[in-house]
N, C-alpha and C positions, 0 to 999 in steps of 0.2 A: 444316229448322228443328231446332235443338238445344234440348233441354229444359234447364231451369235446373239448376244444380249443387246437390248435396245440402247444400252449406254455406249456400245462400240460404234454405232453408226445411226443416222436418222432413220426412224421408222414411221410408217403410217399406222400400222397396227401390229400387235405382237401377242403371242401366247407364251407364257412363261411357266413351264412345269405344270401345265394344267392336267387335271384328272377329272373325268366325268363318269359318274356312276348312275345307273338307273335301277331303282329298287335294290341298291346295294351291290349291283353287278357292274364291274368296271367295263366301259365300252371305249374309252379313250385314255391314253396316257400311262405314265407321264409323257407329256408332249410339249415341245417348244418350237416356235416358228416366228420369224419376223418378216414383215413385208416392207421393203424400202420404197421410197417414192420412185415411181416409174418402173418398178420390177414387174416381171411377168413370171409367176410361179405356178407350176402344175403339180397337183397331188394325184398319185396313182396308188392303187392298192386293192386287195380283195374286197368283195362285198362284206359289209359289216365291220370294217376296220376302223370306222370313225371319221372318215373323210368329211361327210356332210355335217357331222357334229362339230368338227373343227371350224367349218365354214360358218355354222350358226353362231358359234362363240364369237368369231370375228365380226359377224353382222350385228351383234348385240341382241340376238334373238333367244339366247340361252346363256345361263350362267354356269361356270365350272363348279364342280364339287370341291376341288382344291386348285390352287395356283392362281395366276394373275392374268387378266386380259387387259391389254392397253390399246386404246383406240384414240387417235387424234382427230379424225374427221368430225366436223360439226353436223348439225341437223341437215339432212338432205344431201350430205356429201358421201354417203355409202349407198351403193346400188347393188341389188341382188337379182340374178337371172337364174331361175330354177329350170329343172328338166321339163316341166310343163310350163307353157307360156303364161299361165295364171292371168288371163285377160278377163275383164268383166264382159260377159256375153251380151249384155244389153247395151253396151256402149260401142261407138265406132272406134276404129283404129286411132283416129285423131284424139278422141276423148280419153282413150286408154293411155296414150302417150302424154297427154296434157295433165293427167291426174296428179302426178307427183309435183308438177310445177305449180298447180293450183294449191296443193297442200302446203307448198313452200311460201304461199302468199302472193304469187304472181297473178296479176289481173287476167281476166279471161282472154282478152285480145292478144296481149303479148304471149301468153301461154300457148294459145292456138298457133301463133306464128312460129314459136320455137318448136312445137310439136310437128308442124308441117315440115320444118327444116330437118328435124331428126328423122322423120319418115323418108324424106328424100335421100338422106345420107345412107339409108339402108336399102335403097332401091325401090321404095314403095310410093313414090310420087304418083298420084292418081288413085290411090287406094285409101285415101283418108276417111271416106265415109262408109267403108265396108265394115261389117261387124265380124267378130271372130268366126262365126259359122260359115262365112263366105270366103274365108282364107284357107289356103293349104297349110299343112304343118310347117313348112319352111317359111311361109309368109307370116304366120302367127308368131314364130320365133323371132323373125325380124322386127315385128312390132314390139315384142318384149325387150329386145336389145335396144331398139330406139328409145323406149321408155326409160331404160336404165341409163342410157348415155345422155338423155335430154337435160339432165340436171348437172352435167359436167362433174361427175363424182370424183373424189380423190381416191376412193376405194371401190373397186369393182369386183364382185364375187360371183362366180358362175359355177353352178352345180350341175354337171352333166347336161348342158343345154342342148346338145345335139344328139342325145342318146336315142331318141325315137325317130330320127330322120335317116333317109337313105344315104349311101356313101357319097354320091355326087353332091347332094345338098349339103352334107356335113362339110365337105371340102370347100365349097363355095362360101358357106357361112364362116368357116375358120378364116379364110382369106379376108372376108369382109370385116370380121371382128378385129383382126390384127391391123387392118388398114385404119379402122376407126380408132383403135387404141393408140396407134402411132401418133395421131393428131393431138391427143390430150395427155397421153401417158399417165393414166391413173395407176396406182398399185393394183395389180390384177392377180387374183387367185382363181385358178381354173381346175375344176375336178373332172376327171374323165377316167373311163376304163380302157381307153385306147392309148397304148404306148406311143404309137405314131402321132396321134393328135397332140399328146402331151409334149413330145419333142418338137413338133412343128410350132406350137403356140407359146412355148415358154423358154425363157433363158435359164431357168432353173427347175429341174424335175426332181420332186421329192417322192421317194418310194416308202410306203407304209406297210408294216407287217400285219398279220391277222390280229383281230381285236383281242384285248384292248389295244388299239392302234398306237404304234410308236414308229418313229422314223428309223428305217434300217439302211437307207442309202440315199445319196444325193448326187445328181449329175448336172453340171453347169455347161451351157453352150455359149460360145462367144461370137457367133456369127451375126447376131443383131437382127433388127427388124427394119423394114419388111424383109421377109425371107427372099433370097435371090430366086430367079426363075429355075425351075426343075430342082429345087432344093431337096425335095423328097427322094430324088434319085441319086443324090450326091453321096460320096463316101462318108462325109461328116455326119449326115443324117442317118445313114444306115448303121454306122458304128454306134451312134448314140442310142438308137433304137435297140440294138443288140445288147448294149451294156445295161440299159434300164430294164429290158425284158429279163435278162439274166438275174439282176438283182431282185426283181419281182418273183421270179420262179424260185430262187433260193429262199426268199422270205416265206413262201407258201409251202415249202417242203416240211413235212412233219419232223420234229426233233426226236431223237432216240430217247 
């Protein structure tokens, strides 16, 4: 399934018929995707299908072999959260969060104030002076999320940020991210291997087939955010999970 063109509705970022090849080997595409303002989109698919490659294109970290990448956010308006927190080990949590603010030209005092506020929003008030080695995996990821949100990005890209965490921590962070996302509503692209996580965190779940990755199915949810209490046990949630899981299973079955 091909996403609508940017001409049909406003977009923050889009990929139009992109193809990526490494050493002549195709790893993604043809692939098209648009991210509208305030949209929350999840990508699911088998390992190696090009999910992270698509994210890197949207982040401006990579260029396509073919096709067009369109991005409207200006400098400092795109934030990326990777599977690893990627924190500077020699810096405190406060300094790690303040770094993109300083790079954006904000003075040290105001940057520290904004970083403190961002850490408080993710539940880490009082941990400002801790270094990454003193943080649990969940706390380190919260610092990474605080750093991403501190600049109030228009485009937020998250590449399996909870993959290394236990299930309880994953669920808590999913709730936290969606609560924080609801405040500012950046365009969000969330990559995960968990179908349940994708359905919980996105209003649009896109299923990719084996590499070179292409879109094979798309499922829209209209329940909105924040999710209602016990949403994970609701018929709407369970039905969506089953539909996305079936699409993923079908995409991964070998063809005759």
